[in-house]
C-alpha positions in Angstrom: 78.2 37.8 143.3 81.2 36.7 141.4 81.1 39.6 138.9 81.0 42.2 141.8 84.1 40.6 143.2 85.8 40.8 139.8 84.9 44.5 139.4 85.9 45.5 142.9 89.1 43.4 143.1 92.5 45.1 142.8 96.0 43.8 143.2 97.1 44.5 146.8 100.8 45.1 147.5 100.6 47.0 150.8 99.2 45.1 153.7 98.2 46.1 157.3 100.9 43.8 158.8 98.4 42.1 161.1 97.9 38.8 159.3 94.6 36.9 159.3 92.7 35.0 161.9 93.1 31.2 162.4 89.4 30.9 161.4 90.0 32.6 158.0 93.1 30.6 157.4 91.3 27.4 158.1 88.5 28.5 155.7 91.1 29.1 152.9 92.8 25.8 153.5 89.4 23.9 153.3 88.6 25.8 150.1 92.0 25.1 148.6 91.5 21.4 149.2 88.3 21.4 147.1 89.7 23.4 144.1 89.6 21.8 140.7 89.9 22.8 137.1 88.4 21.7 133.7 91.6 19.8 132.8 91.3 17.6 135.8 95.0 18.3 136.7 95.6 18.4 140.5 97.0 21.7 141.8 98.2 21.7 145.4 98.5 24.7 147.7 100.9 25.6 150.6 100.2 28.4 153.1 103.5 29.8 154.3 104.2 32.1 157.2 106.4 34.9 155.8 108.6 35.3 159.0 108.9 31.6 159.7 110.1 30.9 156.2 112.1 34.1 155.6 109.9 35.0 152.6 109.5 38.4 151.1 109.1 40.3 147.9 110.6 43.7 147.0 107.2 44.9 145.7 105.3 44.1 148.9 105.0 45.6 152.3 103.3 44.3 155.5 102.6 40.8 154.2 102.5 38.0 156.9 101.2 35.1 154.8 101.8 33.7 151.4 100.1 30.9 149.4 102.0 28.9 146.7 100.6 26.5 144.2 102.3 23.5 142.7 101.4 21.3 139.7 103.1 18.4 137.9 104.8 19.2 134.6 102.2 17.8 132.2 100.4 19.1 129.1 98.2 22.1 129.9 99.6 22.4 133.4 100.2 26.1 133.2 96.6 26.8 132.1 95.1 24.5 134.7 97.4 26.2 137.3 96.0 29.6 136.5 92.4 28.4 136.7 92.8 26.7 140.0 95.0 29.4 141.7 92.5 32.1 140.6 89.7 30.1 142.1 91.4 30.3 145.5 92.4 33.9 145.2 88.9 34.9 144.2 87.6 33.0 147.2 90.0 35.1 149.3 88.7 38.3 147.7 85.2 37.3 148.5 86.3 37.1 152.1 87.5 40.7 152.0 91.2 39.8 151.7 93.8 41.3 149.5 95.9 39.2 147.0 98.3 39.8 144.1 99.7 37.4 141.5 103.5 37.4 141.7 105.4 35.5 139.0 108.9 37.0 139.2 109.6 39.6 141.8 110.4 37.2 144.7 113.4 35.0 145.7 112.1 31.9 143.9 114.6 29.5 145.4 113.3 30.3 148.9 109.7 29.8 148.0 110.4 26.5 146.2 112.3 25.2 149.2 109.5 26.3 151.6 106.9 24.4 149.7 109.1 21.4 149.0 108.8 21.7 145.2 109.6 18.4 143.6 111.7 18.0 140.4 108.6 17.0 138.4 106.6 20.0 139.6 106.3 23.7 138.6 105.4 26.7 140.8 105.0 29.6 138.4 103.5 32.1 140.9 102.8 33.0 144.5 100.5 35.4 146.2 100.4 37.1 149.6 97.1 37.0 151.4 96.0 39.5 154.0 94.1 42.7 154.7 95.0 45.7 152.6 96.5 48.7 154.5 94.4 51.8 154.7 96.8 53.5 152.2 98.9 52.2 149.4 102.7 52.5 149.7 104.7 54.6 147.4 106.2 51.6 145.6 102.7 50.2 145.0 101.4 53.5 143.6 104.4 53.7 141.2 104.1 50.1 140.1 100.3 50.4 139.4 101.1 53.5 137.2 103.9 51.7 135.5 101.7 48.8 134.3 98.6 50.9 133.9 96.9 48.6 136.3 93.5 50.3 136.2 93.2 50.2 132.4 92.1 47.4 130.1 91.7 46.9 126.3 88.4 47.9 124.9 85.8 45.1 124.5 86.1 45.1 120.7 89.8 44.6 120.9 89.6 41.4 122.8 86.4 39.7 121.5 85.5 38.8 118.0 82.6 37.3 116.0 83.2 34.2 113.9 86.8 35.2 112.9 89.5 37.6 114.0 88.4 40.3 111.5 85.1 41.1 113.0 84.9 42.7 116.4 82.1 41.5 118.7 80.0 44.4 120.1 78.8 44.6 123.7 75.2 44.6 122.4 75.8 41.4 120.5 77.3 39.7 123.6 74.4 40.9 125.7 71.9 39.3 123.3 73.9 36.0 123.4 73.7 36.1 127.2 77.5 36.2 127.6 78.3 39.9 128.1 79.0 39.7 131.9 81.1 36.5 131.4 83.2 38.2 128.7 83.5 41.4 130.7 84.8 39.3 133.6 87.5 38.0 131.2 88.3 41.6 130.2 88.8 42.7 133.8 91.0 39.7 134.7 94.5 40.3 136.0 97.5 39.3 133.9 101.3 39.5 134.1 102.4 43.2 133.6 98.7 43.7 132.5 99.4 42.4 129.0 95.9 40.8 128.7 97.1 38.1 126.3 93.7 36.5 125.8 91.7 36.9 122.6 88.3 35.3 122.2 86.3 34.3 119.1 82.6 33.8 119.6 80.6 31.6 117.2 77.0 30.8 117.2 77.1 28.4 120.2 80.7 28.6 121.5 83.5 30.8 122.6 87.1 30.0 121.7 90.1 31.2 123.8 93.4 32.0 122.2 96.8 33.2 123.6 98.4 36.2 121.9 102.0 35.7 122.9 104.5 38.3 123.9 108.2 37.6 124.2 109.7 36.9 127.6 106.9 35.0 129.3 107.7 31.4 128.2 110.8 30.0 130.0 110.6 26.6 128.3 109.2 25.0 131.4 106.0 27.0 131.7 104.4 30.0 130.0 103.2 32.8 132.4 100.8 34.0 129.7 99.2 30.5 129.6 98.7 31.0 133.4 96.9 34.2 132.5 94.7 32.3 130.0 93.8 30.0 132.9 92.7 33.0 134.9 90.6 34.3 132.0 89.0 30.9 131.4 88.2 30.7 135.2 86.4 34.1 135.1 84.3 33.1 132.1 83.4 29.7 133.6 82.6 31.1 137.1 80.5 34.0 135.8 78.5 31.8 133.5 77.8 29.4 136.4 77.0 32.3 138.7 74.5 33.6 136.1 72.9 30.2 135.6 74.3 29.7 132.0 75.4 26.2 131.3 78.6 25.9 129.4 80.7 22.8 128.4 84.5 23.0 128.4 86.3 21.5 125.5 89.7 21.5 123.9 88.9 21.1 120.3 90.5 23.6 117.8 87.8 25.0 115.6 90.3 25.8 112.8 89.7 29.5 112.7 92.5 31.4 110.9 94.7 33.2 113.3 96.2 36.6 112.7 99.8 35.5 113.2 102.2 32.8 114.4 102.2 34.4 117.9 98.6 33.2 118.4 97.8 29.8 119.9 94.4 28.1 120.4 93.9 27.2 124.1 90.3 26.0 124.8 86.6 26.5 124.1 83.3 26.6 125.9 80.1 25.4 124.2 76.7 26.8 125.2 
């Protein structure tokens, strides 16, 4: 089940160095070709052999394969990017593979060259894909401690009822049939574990907002909007997995926001 994969998934930075089978790689490529997102913005993937393309990251060890994703520079591209890329990475997790979102700690020029990035495209992130080593490396342990990788904000700090002044309780979410979907959002990965999503739940809809931190928007794309795409993906997939029908919409409900560092992103009606 999707929720089980979300709960069991962790960011993997130490791999066994053996790579993956041709059969698994073909499965990933087939799935990547089928990936879509609610915005209808095409996201394309490239699977790159680390040695053949001289690719590496100082925070990784033992990786043999990378996947990159590209998207045209259009409105909502970064959110669509996060949604589509997370679809592929969660499919890899379901196959027992390890992944980790990397948005900065890599030689970006080498990755952009290896995937033939065009002038009108962006490639915010990459991920290694492979089997996790039996034991985490020292760098991985220290990094996880540094970003508090195993901790998340409390449910009531992320989810609200009708406005940003009233926390939504887990019991209320359960009664509405959306607790597991919101919990899947709460457990989603994000850049430096900032968890920039905030969600307001009304009678028949959930509205996603970005709570912006400085240093994540470079003027071309916003890594925290990529994170919002990941969160939206988790909500959508968990609802579908649980048989709950939701309708994606971009229609600002006009709810008063706590500050100018908040931005409305998207909604789901149910």
